[in-house]
Backbone as a printed PyTorch tensor [residue, N CA C, xyz], in Angstrom:
tensor([[[-44.9100,   0.8640,  -4.0190],
         [-43.5600,   0.8820,  -3.4810],
         [-42.7190,   1.8450,  -4.3240]],

        [[-41.9650,   2.7410,  -3.6490],
         [-41.1580,   3.6880,  -4.4150],
         [-39.9400,   2.9900,  -5.0130]],

        [[-39.3800,   3.5970,  -6.0670],
         [-38.2420,   3.0070,  -6.7820],
         [-37.0880,   2.7290,  -5.8220]],

        [[-36.5450,   1.5380,  -5.9210],
         [-35.3920,   1.1010,  -5.1390],
         [-35.6230,   1.1320,  -3.6280]],

        [[-36.8730,   1.0610,  -3.2130],
         [-37.1660,   0.9780,  -1.7810],
         [-36.7340,  -0.4010,  -1.2850]],

        [[-36.1320,  -0.4520,  -0.1020],
         [-35.7230,  -1.7520,   0.4330],
         [-36.9310,  -2.6420,   0.6910]],

        [[-36.7340,  -3.9180,   0.4910],
         [-37.7630,  -4.9050,   0.7680],
         [-37.1750,  -5.8900,   1.7850]],

        [[-37.9820,  -6.3000,   2.7360],
         [-37.5080,  -7.1420,   3.8380],
         [-37.8740,  -8.6030,   3.6290]],

        [[-37.0380,  -9.4700,   4.1830],
         [-37.3010, -10.9040,   4.1920],
         [-36.4280, -11.5450,   5.2630]],

        [[-36.7710, -12.7320,   5.6710],
         [-35.8920, -13.4680,   6.5700],
         [-35.4240, -14.7060,   5.8180]],

        [[-34.1980, -15.1260,   6.1380],
         [-33.6170, -16.2680,   5.4440],
         [-32.6030, -16.9620,   6.3370]],

        [[-32.4230, -18.2300,   6.0720],
         [-31.4430, -19.0490,   6.7800],
         [-30.1220, -19.0010,   6.0190]],

        [[-29.0280, -18.8250,   6.7450],
         [-27.7060, -18.7650,   6.1320],
         [-27.2540, -20.1780,   5.7950]],

        [[-26.9530, -20.3890,   4.5130],
         [-26.5090, -21.6830,   4.0080],
         [-25.0820, -21.5450,   3.4990]],

        [[-24.5190, -22.6280,   2.9550],
         [-23.1560, -22.5750,   2.4300],
         [-23.0700, -23.3970,   1.1520]],

        [[-22.2720, -22.8880,   0.2120],
         [-21.9230, -23.6420,  -0.9900],
         [-20.4050, -23.5540,  -1.1000]],

        [[-19.7420, -24.6950,  -1.0910],
         [-18.2790, -24.6870,  -1.0240],
         [-17.8550, -24.0730,   0.2980]],

        [[-17.1320, -22.9590,   0.2150],
         [-16.7240, -22.2400,   1.4290],
         [-17.4900, -20.9310,   1.5890]],

        [[-18.5110, -20.7220,   0.7530],
         [-19.1790, -19.4250,   0.6860],
         [-20.5560, -19.4210,   1.3320]],

        [[-20.6950, -18.7740,   2.4950],
         [-22.0120, -18.6170,   3.1090],
         [-22.8850, -17.6660,   2.2660]],

        [[-24.1730, -17.9650,   2.2030],
         [-25.0790, -17.1670,   1.3870],
         [-26.5080, -17.3560,   1.8760]],

        [[-27.4100, -16.5500,   1.3230],
         [-28.8450, -16.7740,   1.4890],
         [-29.5100, -16.6910,   0.1280]],

        [[-30.5830, -17.4590,  -0.0070],
         [-31.4560, -17.3250,  -1.1710],
         [-32.4740, -16.2410,  -0.8640]],

        [[-32.8040, -15.4410,  -1.8710],
         [-33.8820, -14.4760,  -1.7250],
         [-35.1960, -15.1650,  -2.0760]],

        [[-36.2630, -14.8880,  -1.3140],
         [-37.5760, -15.4000,  -1.7260],
         [-37.8950, -14.8860,  -3.1360]],

        [[-38.6010, -15.6780,  -3.9070],
         [-38.8950, -15.3480,  -5.3070],
         [-39.4840, -13.9430,  -5.4730]],

        [[-40.4390, -13.5760,  -4.6030],
         [-41.0780, -12.2570,  -4.7480],
         [-40.0840, -11.1220,  -4.4680]],

        [[-39.1410, -11.3350,  -3.5590],
         [-38.1080, -10.3360,  -3.2570],
         [-37.1430, -10.2410,  -4.4360]],

        [[-36.7270, -11.3790,  -4.9560],
         [-35.8230, -11.4070,  -6.1010],
         [-36.4290, -10.6650,  -7.2870]],

        [[-37.6950, -10.8930,  -7.5550],
         [-38.3500, -10.2190,  -8.6830],
         [-38.3760,  -8.7020,  -8.4990]],

        [[-38.5750,  -8.2430,  -7.2700],
         [-38.5570,  -6.7950,  -7.0030],
         [-37.1660,  -6.2380,  -7.2870]],

        [[-36.1200,  -6.8900,  -6.7880],
         [-34.7470,  -6.3960,  -6.9790],
         [-34.3700,  -6.4210,  -8.4610]],

        [[-34.6970,  -7.4940,  -9.1660],
         [-34.4110,  -7.5610, -10.6020],
         [-35.1650,  -6.4620, -11.3470]],

        [[-36.3830,  -6.1850, -10.9160],
         [-37.1500,  -5.0900, -11.5160],
         [-36.5140,  -3.7370, -11.2400]],

        [[-36.0360,  -3.5350, -10.0150],
         [-35.3550,  -2.2840,  -9.6740],
         [-34.1010,  -2.1100, -10.5420]],

        [[-33.3680,  -3.2020, -10.7430],
         [-32.1260,  -3.1520, -11.5200],
         [-32.3970,  -3.1000, -13.0180]],

        [[-33.5850,  -3.4650, -13.4150],
         [-33.9870,  -3.5360, -14.8140],
         [-33.0770,  -4.4660, -15.6150]],

        [[-32.6860,  -5.5700, -14.9590],
         [-31.9220,  -6.6060, -15.6470],
         [-32.0460,  -7.9010, -14.8690]],

        [[-31.7680,  -8.9920, -15.5570],
         [-31.8240, -10.2890, -14.8810],
         [-30.5920, -11.1340, -15.2060]],

        [[-29.4940, -10.4540, -15.5470],
         [-28.2240, -11.1190, -15.8290],
         [-27.0930, -10.2980, -15.2300]],

        [[-25.9850, -10.9610, -14.9870],
         [-24.8050, -10.2540, -14.4790],
         [-24.9230,  -9.9720, -12.9970]],

        [[-23.9390,  -9.2550, -12.5000],
         [-23.9200,  -8.8860, -11.0910],
         [-24.8490,  -7.7140, -10.8540]],

        [[-25.5300,  -7.7370,  -9.7130],
         [-26.4570,  -6.6550,  -9.3770],
         [-26.0170,  -6.0480,  -8.0470]],

        [[-25.5180,  -4.8010,  -8.0730],
         [-25.1090,  -4.1590,  -6.8150],
         [-26.3340,  -3.8290,  -5.9750]],

        [[-26.2370,  -4.1480,  -4.6810],
         [-27.3660,  -3.9270,  -3.7800],
         [-26.8810,  -3.3340,  -2.4630]],

        [[-27.8060,  -2.6710,  -1.7880],
         [-27.5910,  -2.3250,  -0.3880],
         [-28.3940,  -3.3350,   0.4010]],

        [[-27.8220,  -3.7900,   1.4960],
         [-28.5340,  -4.7470,   2.3300],
         [-28.3760,  -4.3400,   3.7860]],

        [[-29.2220,  -4.9030,   4.6040],
         [-28.9790,  -4.8710,   6.0440],
         [-29.2620,  -6.2810,   6.5470]],

        [[-28.4890,  -6.6540,   7.5460],
         [-28.6730,  -7.9460,   8.2070],
         [-28.9420,  -7.6200,   9.6650]],

        [[-30.1480,  -7.9040,  10.1080],
         [-30.5690,  -7.5630,  11.4680],
         [-30.2360,  -6.1040,  11.8000]],

        [[-30.4480,  -5.2190,  10.8190],
         [-30.2460,  -3.7820,  11.0330],
         [-28.8470,  -3.2620,  10.7520]],

        [[-27.8850,  -4.1330,  10.4620],
         [-26.5100,  -3.7100,  10.1470],
         [-26.3980,  -3.5120,   8.6380]],

        [[-26.0690,  -2.2860,   8.1830],
         [-26.0380,  -2.0140,   6.7380],
         [-24.7220,  -2.4480,   6.0650]],

        [[-24.8430,  -2.9050,   4.8160],
         [-23.6890,  -3.3250,   4.0190],
         [-23.9640,  -3.0630,   2.5450]],

        [[-22.8940,  -2.9620,   1.7810],
         [-22.9820,  -2.9860,   0.3280],
         [-22.6140,  -4.3960,  -0.0930]],

        [[-23.3270,  -4.9410,  -1.0790],
         [-23.0320,  -6.2840,  -1.5420],
         [-23.4600,  -6.4010,  -2.9930]],

        [[-23.2040,  -7.5350,  -3.5800],
         [-23.5800,  -7.7970,  -4.9580],
         [-24.3700,  -9.0940,  -5.0070]],

        [[-25.4980,  -9.0450,  -5.6510],
         [-26.3260, -10.2170,  -5.8660],
         [-25.8100, -10.8980,  -7.1290]],

        [[-25.5120, -12.1930,  -7.0470],
         [-24.9510, -12.8900,  -8.2040],
         [-25.7110, -14.1740,  -8.4830]],

        [[-25.7230, -14.5460,  -9.7540],
         [-26.3470, -15.7950, -10.1590],
         [-25.2290, -16.8010, -10.3830]],

        [[-25.3340, -17.9390,  -9.7090],
         [-24.3180, -18.9890,  -9.8260],
         [-25.0250, -20.3310,  -9.8970]],

        [[-24.6570, -21.1410, -10.8680],
         [-25.2710, -22.4550, -11.0800],
         [-26.7980, -22.3670, -11.1490]],

        [[-27.2770, -21.3400, -11.8300],
         [-28.7090, -21.2090, -12.0640],
         [-29.5220, -20.5890, -10.9510]],

        [[-28.8620, -20.1860,  -9.8380],
         [-29.5950, -19.6180,  -8.7050],
         [-28.9890, -18.2830,  -8.2990]],

        [[-29.8530, -17.3190,  -8.0080],
         [-29.3990, -16.0380,  -7.4830],
         [-29.0790, -16.2210,  -6.0070]],

        [[-27.9110, -15.7270,  -5.5990],
         [-27.4880, -15.8550,  -4.2050],
         [-26.9590, -14.5250,  -3.6940]],

        [[-27.1990, -14.2950,  -2.4260],
         [-26.6330, -13.1480,  -1.7300],
         [-25.5690, -13.7110,  -0.7880]],

        [[-24.3040, -13.5130,  -1.1640],
         [-23.2060, -14.0620,  -0.3710],
         [-22.9250, -13.1730,   0.8300]],

        [[-22.5530, -13.7940,   1.9360],
         [-22.3110, -13.0870,   3.1950],
         [-20.8670, -13.3350,   3.6130]],

        [[-20.0430, -12.2880,   3.5290],
         [-18.6320, -12.4630,   3.8550],
         [-18.4030, -12.4780,   5.3660]],

        [[-17.1820, -12.8050,   5.7500],
         [-16.8430, -12.9310,   7.1670],
         [-17.0900, -11.6420,   7.9460]],

        [[-16.6450, -10.4620,   7.4470],
         [-16.9270,  -9.2370,   8.2100],
         [-18.4260,  -9.0010,   8.4420]],

        [[-19.2480,  -9.3450,   7.4700],
         [-20.7030,  -9.1920,   7.6470],
         [-21.2000, -10.1000,   8.7630]],

        [[-20.7790, -11.3580,   8.7160],
         [-21.2500, -12.3090,   9.7200],
         [-20.7210, -11.9630,  11.1020]],

        [[-19.4830, -11.5010,  11.1800],
         [-18.9360, -11.1060,  12.4840],
         [-19.6880,  -9.9070,  13.0510]],

        [[-19.9670,  -8.9140,  12.1970],
         [-20.6580,  -7.7030,  12.6490],
         [-22.0630,  -8.0050,  13.1620]],

        [[-22.6920,  -9.0200,  12.5820],
         [-24.0720,  -9.3320,  12.9620],
         [-24.1680, -10.4970,  13.9450]],

        [[-23.0490, -11.1880,  14.1600],
         [-23.0670, -12.3500,  15.0540],
         [-23.8060, -13.5390,  14.4570]],

        [[-23.9510, -13.5680,  13.1560],
         [-24.6890, -14.6430,  12.4830],
         [-23.7180, -15.6360,  11.8440]],

        [[-24.0840, -16.9100,  11.9310],
         [-23.2670, -17.9710,  11.3620],
         [-24.1410, -18.9200,  10.5510]],

        [[-23.5220, -19.9240,   9.9780],
         [-24.2430, -20.9270,   9.1950],
         [-25.3820, -21.5160,  10.0080]],

        [[-26.5220, -21.6450,   9.3570],
         [-27.6820, -22.2360,  10.0200],
         [-28.5540, -21.2230,  10.7350]],

        [[-28.0070, -20.0220,  11.0220],
         [-28.8040, -18.9830,  11.6750],
         [-29.7780, -18.3640,  10.6760]],

        [[-30.8800, -17.8640,  11.1910],
         [-31.8290, -17.1100,  10.3840],
         [-31.6950, -15.6490,  10.7710]],

        [[-31.7380, -14.7780,   9.7750],
         [-31.6030, -13.3420,  10.0190],
         [-32.6750, -12.5930,   9.2500]],

        [[-32.9160, -11.3580,   9.6770],
         [-33.8290, -10.4610,   8.9690],
         [-32.9940,  -9.5950,   8.0320]],

        [[-33.3240,  -9.6230,   6.7550],
         [-32.5960,  -8.8880,   5.7280],
         [-33.4870,  -7.8090,   5.1290]],

        [[-32.8580,  -6.7230,   4.6870],
         [-33.4930,  -5.8090,   3.7480],
         [-32.5530,  -5.7280,   2.5630]],

        [[-33.1050,  -5.5010,   1.3850],
         [-32.3000,  -5.4360,   0.1770],
         [-32.9400,  -4.4740,  -0.8030]],

        [[-32.0970,  -3.7570,  -1.5460],
         [-32.5630,  -2.8820,  -2.6240],
         [-31.4390,  -2.7350,  -3.6370]],

        [[-31.7980,  -2.5760,  -4.8930],
         [-30.8240,  -2.3020,  -5.9370],
         [-30.1000,  -1.0060,  -5.6060]],

        [[-28.7980,  -0.9720,  -5.8340],
         [-27.9820,   0.2160,  -5.5640],
         [-27.3570,   0.7000,  -6.8710]],

        [[-27.8930,   1.7780,  -7.4530],
         [-27.3950,   2.2400,  -8.7430],
         [-26.0700,   3.0210,  -8.6810]],

        [[-25.5850,   3.3260,  -7.4740],
         [-24.3540,   4.1140,  -7.3570],
         [-23.1460,   3.3050,  -7.8200]],

        [[-22.1910,   3.9610,  -8.4950],
         [-20.9820,   3.2550,  -8.9330],
         [-20.2030,   2.7230,  -7.7350]],

        [[-19.6040,   1.5650,  -7.9150],
         [-18.8160,   0.9290,  -6.8620],
         [-17.3440,   1.0010,  -7.2450]],

        [[-16.6190,   1.8040,  -6.5420],
         [-15.1850,   1.8980,  -6.7880],
         [-14.4650,   1.6740,  -5.4720]],

        [[-13.6020,   0.7030,  -5.4630],
         [-12.8190,   0.4180,  -4.2680],
         [-11.3590,   0.5480,  -4.6450]],

        [[-10.6830,   1.4280,  -3.9620],
         [ -9.2600,   1.6040,  -4.2420],
         [ -8.4540,   0.7450,  -3.2830]],

        [[ -7.3200,   0.3260,  -3.7430],
         [ -6.4560,  -0.5240,  -2.9360],
         [ -5.9620,   0.2600,  -1.7280]],

        [[ -5.9710,  -0.3770,  -0.5660],
         [ -5.5080,   0.2750,   0.6570],
         [ -4.0300,   0.6290,   0.4810]],

        [[ -3.6070,   1.8280,   0.9090],
         [ -2.2060,   2.2370,   0.7310],
         [ -1.1990,   1.2540,   1.3310]],

        [[ -1.5430,   0.6210,   2.4400],
         [ -0.6100,  -0.3400,   3.0540],
         [ -0.4660,  -1.5980,   2.1980]],

        [[ -1.5420,  -2.0320,   1.5770],
         [ -1.4530,  -3.1820,   0.6820],
         [ -0.6660,  -2.7950,  -0.5690]],

        [[ -0.9290,  -1.6170,  -1.1020],
         [ -0.1970,  -1.1590,  -2.2910],
         [  1.3010,  -1.0950,  -2.0150]],

        [[  1.6730,  -0.5610,  -0.8550],
         [  3.0900,  -0.4560,  -0.4990],
         [  3.7140,  -1.8370,  -0.3140]],

        [[  2.9930,  -2.7480,   0.3350],
         [  3.5110,  -4.1040,   0.5470],
         [  3.7300,  -4.8140,  -0.7890]],

        [[  2.8230,  -4.6320,  -1.7270],
         [  2.9890,  -5.2340,  -3.0520],
         [  4.1490,  -4.5920,  -3.8010]],

        [[  4.2920,  -3.2880,  -3.6550],
         [  5.3970,  -2.5700,  -4.2920],
         [  6.7430,  -3.0650,  -3.7650]],

        [[  6.7840,  -3.4170,  -2.4790],
         [  8.0230,  -3.8550,  -1.8390],
         [  8.3160,  -5.3430,  -2.0430]],

        [[  7.3830,  -6.0950,  -2.6300],
         [  7.5960,  -7.5240,  -2.8320],
         [  7.1900,  -7.8650,  -4.2660]],

        [[  8.1720,  -7.8810,  -5.1540],
         [  7.8730,  -8.0600,  -6.5820],
         [  7.2730,  -9.4340,  -6.8840]],

        [[  7.6740, -10.4660,  -6.1310],
         [  7.1070, -11.7970,  -6.3660],
         [  5.6110, -11.8000,  -6.0310]],

        [[  5.2520, -11.2400,  -4.8700],
         [  3.8370, -11.1630,  -4.4790],
         [  3.0620, -10.2840,  -5.4580]],

        [[  3.6670,  -9.1900,  -5.8770],
         [  3.0120,  -8.2770,  -6.8280],
         [  2.7250,  -8.9920,  -8.1420]],

        [[  3.7050,  -9.7530,  -8.6280],
         [  3.5070, -10.4980,  -9.8680],
         [  2.3660, -11.4930,  -9.7490]],

        [[  2.3120, -12.1940,  -8.6180],
         [  1.2340, -13.1730,  -8.4110],
         [ -0.1130, -12.4750,  -8.2690]],

        [[ -0.1210, -11.3400,  -7.5650],
         [ -1.3490, -10.5630,  -7.4080],
         [ -1.8610, -10.1210,  -8.7800]],

        [[ -0.9670,  -9.5800,  -9.5980],
         [ -1.3570,  -9.0900, -10.9240],
         [ -1.8750, -10.2000, -11.8270]],

        [[ -1.4410, -11.4400, -11.5860],
         [ -1.8760, -12.5640, -12.4200],
         [ -3.1200, -13.2700, -11.8940]],

        [[ -3.6270, -12.8460, -10.7360],
         [ -4.8700, -13.4160, -10.2220],
         [ -6.0430, -12.9720, -11.0970]],

        [[ -7.1100, -13.7600, -11.1270],
         [ -8.3230, -13.2720, -11.8010],
         [ -8.8010, -11.9800, -11.1240]],

        [[ -9.4050, -11.1130, -11.8970],
         [ -9.8600,  -9.8140, -11.3720],
         [-10.7430,  -9.9820, -10.1400]],

        [[-11.5750, -11.0100, -10.1270],
         [-12.4730, -11.2060,  -8.9800],
         [-11.6890, -11.5320,  -7.7110]],

        [[-10.6110, -12.2890,  -7.8380],
         [ -9.8000, -12.6410,  -6.6680],
         [ -9.0260, -11.4200,  -6.1690]],

        [[ -8.4790, -10.6030,  -7.0970],
         [ -7.7960,  -9.3620,  -6.6840],
         [ -8.7710,  -8.4710,  -5.9300]],

        [[ -9.9750,  -8.3320,  -6.4720],
         [-10.9850,  -7.4920,  -5.8330],
         [-11.3530,  -8.0390,  -4.4580]],

        [[-11.4300,  -9.3430,  -4.3270],
         [-11.7560,  -9.9640,  -3.0440],
         [-10.7130,  -9.5730,  -1.9850]],

        [[ -9.4460,  -9.6120,  -2.3450],
         [ -8.3750,  -9.2470,  -1.4150],
         [ -8.4350,  -7.7590,  -1.0870]],

        [[ -8.5730,  -6.9300,  -2.1130],
         [ -8.6340,  -5.4750,  -1.9210],
         [ -9.8220,  -5.0990,  -1.0470]],

        [[-10.9870,  -5.6710,  -1.3230],
         [-12.1780,  -5.3680,  -0.5360],
         [-12.0110,  -5.7970,   0.9090]],

        [[-11.4910,  -6.9970,   1.1040],
         [-11.3380,  -7.5090,   2.4630],
         [-10.5050,  -6.5470,   3.3000]],

        [[ -9.3700,  -6.1290,   2.7770],
         [ -8.4820,  -5.2410,   3.5360],
         [ -9.0740,  -3.8400,   3.6520]],

        [[ -9.7440,  -3.3730,   2.6190],
         [-10.3200,  -2.0250,   2.6400],
         [-11.4010,  -1.8480,   3.6900]],

        [[-12.0950,  -2.9330,   4.0460],
         [-13.2030,  -2.8230,   4.9900],
         [-12.8020,  -3.0790,   6.4370]],

        [[-11.5220,  -3.3500,   6.6750],
         [-11.0690,  -3.5560,   8.0540],
         [-11.0670,  -2.2240,   8.7950]],

        [[-11.2820,  -2.2710,  10.0920],
         [-11.4710,  -1.0450,  10.8680],
         [-10.2100,  -0.5500,  11.5810]],

        [[ -9.4120,  -1.4470,  12.1470],
         [ -8.2860,  -0.9960,  12.9580],
         [ -6.9700,  -1.1280,  12.1980]],

        [[ -6.0140,  -0.2930,  12.5620],
         [ -4.6900,  -0.3560,  11.9400],
         [ -4.0400,  -1.7100,  12.2150]],

        [[ -4.2600,  -2.2530,  13.4130],
         [ -3.7200,  -3.5710,  13.7500],
         [ -4.2260,  -4.6430,  12.7970]],

        [[ -5.5310,  -4.6560,  12.5590],
         [ -6.0830,  -5.6890,  11.6840],
         [ -5.6620,  -5.4680,  10.2360]],

        [[ -5.5150,  -4.2140,   9.8350],
         [ -5.0360,  -3.9300,   8.4780],
         [ -3.6070,  -4.4450,   8.3290]],

        [[ -2.7280,  -4.0920,   9.2760],
         [ -1.3320,  -4.5450,   9.2120],
         [ -1.2500,  -6.0720,   9.1980]],

        [[ -1.9880,  -6.7120,  10.0910],
         [ -1.9610,  -8.1710,  10.2000],
         [ -2.4400,  -8.8150,   8.8980]],

        [[ -3.5050,  -8.2740,   8.3160],
         [ -4.0770,  -8.8770,   7.1190],
         [ -3.3080,  -8.5340,   5.8450]],

        [[ -2.6160,  -7.4190,   5.8180],
         [ -1.7270,  -7.1340,   4.6850],
         [ -0.6100,  -8.1770,   4.6780]],

        [[ -0.0560,  -8.4600,   5.8470],
         [  0.9840,  -9.4910,   5.9540],
         [  0.4330, -10.8470,   5.5200]],

        [[ -0.7720, -11.1770,   5.9710],
         [ -1.3910, -12.4430,   5.5690],
         [ -1.6030, -12.4940,   4.0550]],

        [[ -2.0400, -11.3850,   3.4700],
         [ -2.2780, -11.3460,   2.0250],
         [ -0.9820, -11.5930,   1.2560]],

        [[  0.0980, -10.9650,   1.6880],
         [  1.3910, -11.1640,   1.0210],
         [  1.8240, -12.6210,   1.1750]],

        [[  1.7070, -13.1650,   2.3780],
         [  2.0730, -14.5700,   2.6000],
         [  1.1930, -15.5180,   1.7980]],

        [[ -0.0670, -15.1890,   1.6510],
         [ -0.9880, -15.9750,   0.8280],
         [ -0.5100, -15.9810,  -0.6210]],

        [[ -0.1570, -14.8080,  -1.1280],
         [  0.3170, -14.7070,  -2.5090],
         [  1.6120, -15.4910,  -2.7090]],

        [[  2.4090, -15.5730,  -1.6630],
         [  3.6610, -16.3290,  -1.7130],
         [  3.4510, -17.8010,  -1.3420]],

        [[  2.1770, -18.1820,  -1.1810],
         [  1.7660, -19.5510,  -0.8640],
         [  2.3380, -20.0430,   0.4620]],

        [[  2.4100, -19.1330,   1.4420],
         [  2.9310, -19.4790,   2.7610],
         [  1.8310, -19.6830,   3.8040]],

        [[  0.6310, -19.1470,   3.5540],
         [ -0.4560, -19.3180,   4.5170],
         [ -1.8110, -19.0980,   3.8680]],

        [[ -2.8470, -19.5080,   4.5940],
         [ -4.2280, -19.3150,   4.1410],
         [ -4.6170, -17.8470,   4.2850]],

        [[ -5.5820, -17.4350,   3.4910],
         [ -6.1230, -16.0830,   3.6160],
         [ -7.5110, -16.0690,   3.0180]],

        [[ -8.4020, -15.3230,   3.6190],
         [ -9.7910, -15.1820,   3.2080],
         [-10.4390, -16.5200,   2.8310]],

        [[-10.1340, -17.5260,   3.6620],
         [-10.7430, -18.8380,   3.4740],
         [-10.2020, -19.6280,   2.3050]],

        [[ -9.0390, -19.2480,   1.8230],
         [ -8.4740, -19.9390,   0.6610],
         [ -7.1180, -20.5390,   0.9810]],

        [[ -6.8330, -21.6750,   0.3390],
         [ -5.5510, -22.3430,   0.5480],
         [ -4.4430, -21.7440,  -0.3240]],

        [[ -4.7420, -21.4810,  -1.5910],
         [ -3.7370, -20.9750,  -2.5300],
         [ -4.3370, -19.8440,  -3.3490]],

        [[ -3.4680, -18.9860,  -3.8630],
         [ -3.9750, -17.9040,  -4.7200],
         [ -4.5590, -18.4170,  -6.0200]]])
């Protein structure tokens, strides 16, 4: 097998808390860890779910490596909890840089209370919000979700499956 070649497997989508995920079969996990040349920390990967490509991060939580599947991934593939899907996965050595969407940046600039709360969130939560908005496709959904993000920060509504910031 060539370096970082994708490896295929099928898995059932499960949930822990509010987070849908799949376990990688042991032999697949060992290949990815070998490609990454590490077995700790976050491992950036390229994946496909039933042929739909995505960038994701393989993470170890409570002693188990999990591949989390966010809402846009599940919507794009039509897969939900309990469904089984065909996955491919490979370590992705390319740097991952996601810049804040200009509309979110402007909304935060215009609302100092929301900006303060955003800045005080854990880095992972800030990244979750930035990523969610950055991957939206239409201007309508970006506008709608920027408003939701600001309201979430102001504790006025739910966002990205969360009750409070």
